[in-house]
N, C-alpha and C positions, 0 to 999 in steps of 0.2 A: 936341413934343420933336424935339432936333436930328438925332435918329437916324431911320432910316426906319420908325417905326412909329408912323404915324399914318395918319388917313383922312379923307377928302373927305367934306362933308356929304351928297353925292349918294350916295355909297356907304353910310355911317351910315344914310341914310335908308332904303335898299334893305334894308338888313341888319335893322331894326325892323319892317318892313312884313313881310319875309318871314318871321319870328318869329313875329309876331301871325297870319298867313295860317295857318301850319303848325299852329299851336296850337288856333285857332279850326275852320278847315276849308279846307284847300287847295284844295278843289274849288269856291269861290266864285269867279265869273267877277272878272277883275282890270280896275277900272275907275276912273273918279273918287270913285266914292261910298266905294270901299274907302279911299281917302287922307284923304276928308273926315272920316270917322269917328275918325280917326287925330291926335293932336297929339304930335310929335316936338320936343324942346327940345335943340338941340345948340349951347351957346356958341362963339361965335366965336373962334378960335385954341385952341379946347380939341383933345384927343387924336380927337377923332370930327369936329372941323370944322375941320382944319388949314388957314393959309393961306401962301402963298408968302413965304420960301423954305424951306418946312420940307417934307421928303420924304414920299411917301407910297407908296414901293414897297413896304414891308410891311404893306400896307393890311389886308391878310386877317387878321393878329392881333389888331388892335382891333375889327374888325367881327365876328367871331366870338364874342369876348368880350362884345358886344354883343348878338349873337343869344343867346348863353347867359344873359345878366342877363334879357332878356325873357322867355325860356323859365321861369326860375324866379320872376320875378315873378308870371307868369300860373299857373303852379302853385300859388304861396301863394294866389292869388285864388280859383282854381277846383281844389282838393284832388283832387277825385274825377277829373281828366283830368291829373293832375300827372307830370311826366318827372323822373328825378332828373339831377343834372349829368353833364355829357359830357367826354370827354376834347378838347381844343382841338388844332386841326392844329399840326403842328411844321415849318416851312420850313427848308429849308438849302439851301446851295451847295457844290458842289467845283467848284474852279478849279486849272488849270495854274499852277507857279510862273513860269514863262516859255515862251519860245517852242521848240516848238510850241504856240499857245494853244488852249485847250478850256475848257470849264464844261459841269457838269452842275447844273440846277437843279430842285428836286422840292418836295413835302411830302408829309408823312404824318400821316394822320387817327387820333385816338384811337376809343375804343370809346363808344357813345351809351348816355345813361342808361337806366334801365328806365323802361318804362311800366305802368301797372295793365293786369294782363292778358298782357303780354308784355315778354320780354326784349330788350335792347338790342342792335340791329346791332353786329358787329363791326367795327372799324376802319375805319369811314365817316366819323365826325364827323355833326354834325347837319345838315349842308348837304347834301342829298341830291342836287342838282343836279349835282354836280360827280361822284358816283358814290362807289366806295370809294376806297380809297388811291391817291393819283395817282401809282403807281410804274410807270413805264412797263416794257415788256418787259424781261427783262434783256440780252436779245442785242442791240437795237440802242443800249442805253448802253453794252456792252461793246465793241461795235464802232468807237464814235467816241470813247470815252475809256479811259486806261489804268487799268482797273480791271476786278474781277471781282466781280460780286453774287454771294457766296457763300449768302446763305439769304433768304427774304423768308417770314415765318411769324407766325400768332396766338400771343399768350403766355397759357400756361394758368394760371388762377387770377387773371388780370390783371381781369377783369369784378367790380364790386364784388358782395359775397354779398347774396342777399335772396330773399322769395318769386318776386321777379322780378328775375333777374341782370341786371348791369350787362353791356355789350357788351365784348369783348376789345381788347386794344391789340396792336399789331404790334411786330416785331422786324425788321430789314432790315440786313444786314451787308454792307459794301463793304471789299473789300482792295484796296489801292493797288498798282498795278506802276510808278509814278512818284511823286516828290516833288509833292505839292500843299495847299493852301491849304484849308482848312474854315470855314465862316461858319454859323453857326446863328441863328434866330429863332423859338425856341419858346417856347410860354406853356404854363400849369398843371403846372409841372413842380417846383414848391415845396409847395403845397398840393393834395391830391388833391380831386377832384371827390365832394362828399359826398353821400349817399345819401338816402333819403327815406322816412319812416314806420317807422323801425326797420332800414331798408336800409345797408349797411356803404359805405365809401366804395371807387373805384377804385383799382387798383396805378398809383402815379406811374412816368412814362416816364422819359426822358432822352437825351442825346447823350452816347456815348463815345469813346474812343479806347482800341483794344485795341494794347498794345505788342508789340512782336517776341517779347517772353518772355512773353505770354500775359495779361499784367496790364491791367485795365479801369481807367481814368482817366475819371472823370466831367467831362465840359464843362459851362461854363456855358450857361445858355437862350439866352442873346442874347449872342454873342462873334464878333469879326472874325478872320478869314484867320489860324488855328489852322495851322501848319506841321505836315505829317503826313508821315513819310519812307515811300519805296517799302518794302512789306509789310507795314506797320501797316494796320490797319483801322478805319472808322470806323462805329460801331454806333448804330443809330437806333432807341429803342423809344418806341413812343406809350403814352399815360394810358389806361387802362381807365375806362368808364363806371360810376357810381354804381349801388347796387342800390335795391331798392324792395321796401318790407316786410320783416319781420324773416326770416332766413335758415331759423330754426328752423319756418316755416310752407311753405316750396319742397317741391314734391311730391316725394317719394323716387324717383318715376320719372323726373323732370326731372333731377335729382342723377344718376342712374345713366346717364344718355343723354348728359349732358355729361362723365361720366366716359368712356365708352365713345368719344364722339368726340374727346376730347383736351382738352376745352376747361376742364375742373377734373382737378388731381391726386390720386391717391389721398388724399393729405395735406390738401389743399383740402376733397375730400369729408368728411374725418374732422372737421377743424379748424372750418371755416366751417359744416358743415351737419348734423353728427355723424350721418353716415352710415359704416358700418365697412365698407370694400369687401370685407374677408377673411370676415365673414359675411354680406354683402349683405344687413344690415338697421340698423336705428337702434338706436344707444347709448342 
């Protein structure tokens, strides 16, 4: 496509191999034998095999989608090792309107889908090689850009309810001290990542402008150079992972632990899991 949401064949191949190795056994030594067992078809000129002059600056968006597609296909084939769908990364940039020039490039990850026997990790995405959200420490960002990082937090109730809960999404708030432009390249912001085997979807994330009067305006998932005024804030909310198994089968002790840790709210405990916090028992 003409926009920078393309990947080269080498990047797409790496994504497919990574997903298969993680699903089967990431401890298998990487060698040519691993590649001979995998057939990857990438039609030339497609989103996953772009050719000049189409740009690949936003390649992480399609290759994360490709990884997720492989995970879900493998989960269908081997349901006893299934993983629910995950939130995909949300790249964005914040840049100066004019001189002096500055730019902040970042991407936040959504929650990982639940696996059999394990809740999904919070705000890490499925690509653990990158670690958790690539949010740098607030102080270096604030020292080189005219902005304040007001908060970085996980979002309660954003993980899909299930016997095993999906990982939480995150919320990061940037308040601007000067006019600037914001560009977004998010994905999985229209349809939530589904749960599996009776698990429920994760909560959708999004990009938002917080106006001076406090009103929140949702931005498009992929948009260029939205002008923000000094004093306004940019809010990045990532998508939670899907749950696995019926929420009614979740261990009440796990729900209480989530409630105590702030991963679920009293409303979420009651509505999603049937736990009444006031009586500390099941309804």
